[in-house]
N, C-alpha and C positions, 0 to 999 in steps of 0.2 A: 693135691689136686686140687685143678686148679675150677674157678667159679665163674660161671654166667653171670652178671647181676649188671640189671640196669641197663642192660644194648653192651657188656662191654666183660672184655674178661678179668676177671681180679688173679695176677699172674707170682705174688709176693711172693709163695711155698713153694716156688717149682725155680725158682733160682737156678740152683748145679745145675739144676733141666735146661730147660733154656743156656745156659752156656756151651755146655755138653753139647747141646741140638746150636749152636750158632758154630760156634769150631766143626761139627760131622759135615754141615754147608758150607763151612767152605774149601773145603776137601771133596764137596763132590761134582763130578762135571757135569754135560748133559752127556743125557742116556739118548746111545749111536740107534739112528733109528738105519733099524735088516726087513723090518715086518713089511710087506706091504699089505693098500691098503685099495683090495680092487676096481672095488663101487666106486670114488676117488680119484685112481689113479696116484697115490703119492704113496709113500711106506715112511713112517713109526713106529718106535720106541713102543718092544710087545712087555705087558708084565714081563717074562725074566731078564728081560734088557734091565730094564732099572731097579729089578731086587738087581742083582748083578754090580749094577753100579754105586746105590744107591750102601748095601750090607756091611762093605769092609768102613765105610768113614760111619756113619752109625755103630757097631757097633767097637770100634778102634774107641770113642769116647763117653761106653756103660750105657748106649742104648737101644731100645727093642724097640715091636714093631708089635702088636699085632689087628687082624683084621678080621673081623667076624656078621656074616649076617644079622639085622637084627629086626623088629618088630613095625615094619612102615606100614601106610596108611593106604589101603583101597585100591590097585592096581599101579602099584608101586614097590616097590625093591629097596631095601636099610642097609646099608651098610658101617661098625661107630671101626672104628680107627681109634687105637689105645694105641699112643707114645708114653712107654717104660726108661725111666733112667734105675745106673742100679741101685737110687739115691733108695728108693723109693717108692720117688718121687713119680708123678703121671698126666696128660694130660688126654684129654680124647674128646669125639668130635660124630656125629651119624653127618649119614650121605641118604638120601633120597633121589629116584627117579623112578618116569613115572617108565613100563612095561609097551609097548608095545602089542605085546599080545599076555595076558597077565594070564593063563593058562598053559604058561605052554612052559616045561621044567628049561628045556634051555637058550628061551627067550631070558628066564630071571636067572641063568649061566649064567648068560657075554652079559648080564643088564655086569653085576660085579664083578665083573669081572674088567675092566670101563673106569666102574664105580675104581677096585682096588689099586689100578696105574696110577690113574690123574690122585686123587687124594692120597696115593704112593708120593706124585714127584713135586705135592703143594704140603709132601712135608715136608722131603728136601731138598726144595727149595730148586727143583727142576721145570725152565722154563722151555716148555714145546713151540713144537713149530706146530704154525694152528695147521694139525694133518687133514681135518674134519668135524670143523666148532660149526662153517659155514649149512654143515646138516641140519644141526639146532634149529 
């Protein structure tokens, strides 16, 4: 597993994983935008479309992705994304996002879906159009 030391990733022990990820990213095309965001009147690639876009390039290189909710600071939701390689090597990172209404499970679920989509696009090297970033 990689290690974060003194502000930088120490990835020397993940050589096979990083080489496979590089090959997979070379095969990935940008996800097609087909879901409408009525609030911003724009389209975006939803989570299922992102998965459909990256699944074959990743798996053909022996890579897998696991995304799980994780403990987060009060008022936020957390997601850990783990990239595994058939060699046994892995990388992982946590991501936290504030909730509009921490008492609403639907809000937490929507937030997790949003986070999963963006984390997957980061892993795969997909550069989305800024469909709703202005709201941030």
